[in-house]
C-alpha positions in Angstrom: 10.8 -260.5 -156.2 13.1 -259.0 -158.6 16.6 -257.5 -158.9 16.4 -253.8 -158.8 18.3 -250.9 -160.6 17.5 -248.4 -157.6 20.7 -247.5 -156.3 20.2 -247.8 -152.6 18.9 -251.4 -152.7 19.6 -254.8 -154.2 16.1 -256.1 -155.0 12.4 -255.6 -154.5 9.8 -257.8 -152.7 6.1 -256.9 -153.3 3.6 -258.4 -150.9 1.0 -255.9 -151.9 0.4 -254.1 -155.1 -1.5 -251.0 -155.8 -1.8 -247.6 -154.2 -3.6 -244.2 -154.4 -2.2 -240.8 -154.8 -1.9 -238.8 -151.4 0.5 -235.7 -152.1 2.4 -233.8 -154.8 5.1 -236.4 -154.7 2.6 -238.9 -156.3 2.0 -236.9 -159.4 4.3 -238.8 -161.7 4.4 -242.1 -159.8 6.8 -244.6 -161.0 5.0 -247.6 -159.7 1.7 -246.4 -161.4 3.6 -246.1 -164.7 5.3 -249.6 -164.2 2.0 -251.1 -163.2 0.3 -250.1 -166.6 3.2 -251.6 -168.3 3.1 -254.9 -166.4 -0.6 -255.2 -166.7 -0.4 -254.7 -170.7 2.4 -257.4 -170.5 -0.4 -259.8 -169.0 1.3 -260.3 -165.7 -1.1 -261.6 -163.3 -0.2 -259.9 -160.3 -1.1 -256.5 -161.9 -4.1 -257.4 -163.9 -6.3 -255.2 -161.4 -4.3 -252.1 -162.2 -2.7 -249.5 -159.8 -5.7 -248.2 -158.1 -6.7 -251.4 -156.5 -4.9 -252.3 -153.5 -4.1 -256.1 -153.5 -2.5 -258.5 -151.0 -0.4 -261.4 -152.4 0.0 -264.0 -149.6 1.7 -266.3 -151.8 4.8 -263.8 -151.9 5.1 -264.2 -148.0 7.3 -267.4 -148.4 9.8 -266.0 -150.9 12.5 -264.3 -148.4 12.7 -267.7 -146.7 14.1 -269.0 -149.8 17.0 -266.6 -150.2 20.4 -268.3 -149.5 22.5 -265.2 -149.2 21.9 -261.9 -147.1 20.0 -259.3 -149.2 19.3 -255.7 -149.0 15.4 -255.6 -149.9 13.1 -252.7 -150.8 9.7 -253.9 -149.6 6.7 -252.8 -151.7 8.3 -250.9 -154.5 4.9 -251.1 -156.2 2.7 -250.1 -153.2 2.4 -248.6 -149.8 2.3 -251.2 -146.9 0.7 -248.7 -144.7 -2.2 -247.7 -147.1 -5.6 -247.7 -145.0 -6.7 -250.5 -147.3 -4.2 -253.0 -146.2 -5.4 -255.0 -143.2 -3.3 -254.8 -139.9 -3.3 -258.5 -139.8 -1.8 -258.7 -143.2 0.9 -256.0 -142.2 1.7 -258.2 -139.1 2.3 -261.2 -141.5 4.8 -259.1 -143.5 6.5 -258.1 -140.3 6.8 -261.8 -139.2 8.5 -262.6 -142.3 11.2 -259.8 -141.8 11.4 -260.6 -138.2 12.1 -264.4 -139.2 14.8 -263.4 -141.6 17.5 -261.1 -139.7 20.2 -262.0 -142.2 18.4 -259.7 -144.6 17.7 -256.0 -144.5 14.3 -254.8 -145.3 13.7 -251.3 -146.4 10.1 -250.4 -145.8 9.1 -246.8 -147.2 5.5 -245.0 -146.8 3.8 -241.8 -147.2 1.2 -242.8 -144.7 3.3 -241.8 -141.8 0.3 -241.3 -139.5 -0.9 -244.7 -139.8 2.6 -246.0 -139.4 2.7 -244.2 -136.1 -0.8 -245.4 -135.2 0.1 -249.1 -135.8 3.8 -249.2 -134.7 3.2 -250.4 -131.3 1.4 -253.5 -133.0 4.4 -254.6 -134.7 8.0 -256.2 -133.8 10.7 -253.9 -134.8 13.7 -256.1 -135.3 17.1 -254.5 -136.3 16.9 -255.6 -139.9 13.8 -253.6 -140.6 14.9 -249.9 -141.9 11.6 -247.8 -141.8 11.5 -244.7 -144.1 9.2 -242.0 -145.0 9.0 -240.1 -148.3 9.1 -236.3 -147.9 9.1 -234.2 -151.1 9.0 -230.7 -149.7 8.3 -228.6 -146.5 4.5 -229.4 -146.7 4.8 -232.7 -145.5 7.4 -232.5 -142.9 5.0 -233.9 -140.4 5.8 -237.3 -141.8 9.2 -237.2 -140.3 7.7 -236.4 -136.8 5.4 -239.5 -136.9 8.3 -241.7 -138.1 10.5 -240.1 -135.1 8.0 -241.5 -132.6 8.2 -245.0 -133.9 9.8 -248.1 -132.4 11.9 -248.7 -135.7 15.7 -249.3 -135.0 16.5 -247.8 -138.2 14.9 -244.6 -139.5 15.4 -243.0 -142.9 13.8 -240.2 -145.1 13.6 -240.3 -148.8 13.4 -236.9 -150.2 12.6 -238.0 -153.7 11.3 -236.3 -155.7 12.6 -233.4 -154.1 10.4 -230.7 -155.4 10.9 -227.8 -153.0 13.4 -226.6 -150.5 13.6 -228.1 -147.0 15.3 -225.8 -144.7 16.2 -226.5 -141.0 15.6 -230.3 -141.3 15.1 -231.9 -138.0 17.4 -235.1 -138.1 17.1 -236.2 -134.5 16.7 -239.9 -134.5 17.1 -240.1 -138.3 19.8 -242.6 -139.4 19.7 -241.9 -143.3 18.7 -239.5 -145.8 18.2 -240.3 -149.6 17.8 -237.4 -151.9 16.7 -237.5 -155.7 15.3 -235.6 -158.4 12.3 -236.4 -160.5 12.6 -238.1 -163.6 9.9 -238.7 -166.6 8.7 -236.8 -169.4 7.5 -233.7 -167.5 9.8 -233.6 -164.4 9.7 -230.9 -162.0 13.1 -229.3 -161.5 15.2 -229.7 -158.6 17.5 -226.9 -157.4 21.0 -228.0 -156.7 21.2 -225.5 -153.8 18.2 -227.8 -152.2 20.4 -230.6 -152.4 23.8 -229.0 -151.3 21.9 -227.8 -148.4 20.5 -231.0 -147.2 23.8 -232.5 -147.8 25.5 -230.2 -145.4 22.7 -230.4 -142.8 23.2 -234.4 -142.9 27.1 -233.9 -142.6 26.5 -231.6 -139.7 24.3 -234.1 -138.0 26.4 -237.0 -138.8 23.5 -238.6 -140.7 24.4 -241.1 -143.6 23.7 -239.2 -147.1 22.9 -240.9 -150.0 22.3 -238.9 -153.4 20.5 -240.9 -155.9 20.1 -238.8 -158.9 19.6 -235.5 -160.5 16.6 -236.8 -162.4 15.1 -235.1 -165.5 14.0 -236.4 -168.9 17.4 -238.2 -169.2 18.3 -239.3 -165.6 21.2 -241.6 -166.8 22.7 -238.6 -168.7 22.0 -236.2 -165.6 23.9 -238.7 -163.5 24.4 -238.5 -159.7 27.4 -236.5 -159.1 27.4 -233.9 -156.6 30.3 -231.8 -155.2 32.4 -233.8 -157.7 31.7 -237.1 -156.3 29.1 -239.9 -155.5 27.4 -240.1 -152.1 26.6 -243.7 -151.4 26.5 -243.5 -147.6 24.3 -245.9 -145.8 23.6 -246.6 -141.9 26.2 -248.5 -140.0 23.9 -251.2 -138.7 26.4 -252.7 -136.4 27.1 -249.3 -134.8 23.2 -248.8 -134.5 22.9 -252.2 -132.7 25.5 -251.3 -130.2 24.1 -248.0 -129.4 20.4 -249.2 -129.1 
């Protein structure tokens, strides 16, 4: 558990660690870089490195100890729906989220096909926001798999956005996050791609969150679009009423 600098959440909770690369969006994986640092610092949880997927049952009790409501990014250092994470363990993670409706849990995966395969085995309470990462047109099928799940709140993380995404199907999607790639050799993000997605979201009345322009100095590049910041998030109360 840790407070997070990620603009669209408050803190992170990592009941699993480790992952493997699956598509172009993984090329400069933040979690992989961070795992190397944490391993070098001697942190026990990351001693096996990034390519070894580990479950951490001792972390499952942590959300029960939080006194105030939190917005929590689940598995910022892993992918809960990786093939090496057992279904029974995923169910345990979901039970923790089900048992703590006062918190919002944001789960993000690139393994949308496995998410769809397992979704009927899981209990989808309103506080679980399920998202898929989509970096360009080549992985749009992830959205279709997400759309077919029983998740009450569904979102897209278009980060790092490395290609244009035209005619984005936003049916049953509640939230879209867009961000550019950062790091030493970031792939550029065309501003027109971002503007087009923002306009598509506005037309579809889907909450739009612009996270960052990215680049070698992401702080200097900032997150201003159209002369303003976009910090829209789903209206959970409205979603519950309409469910």
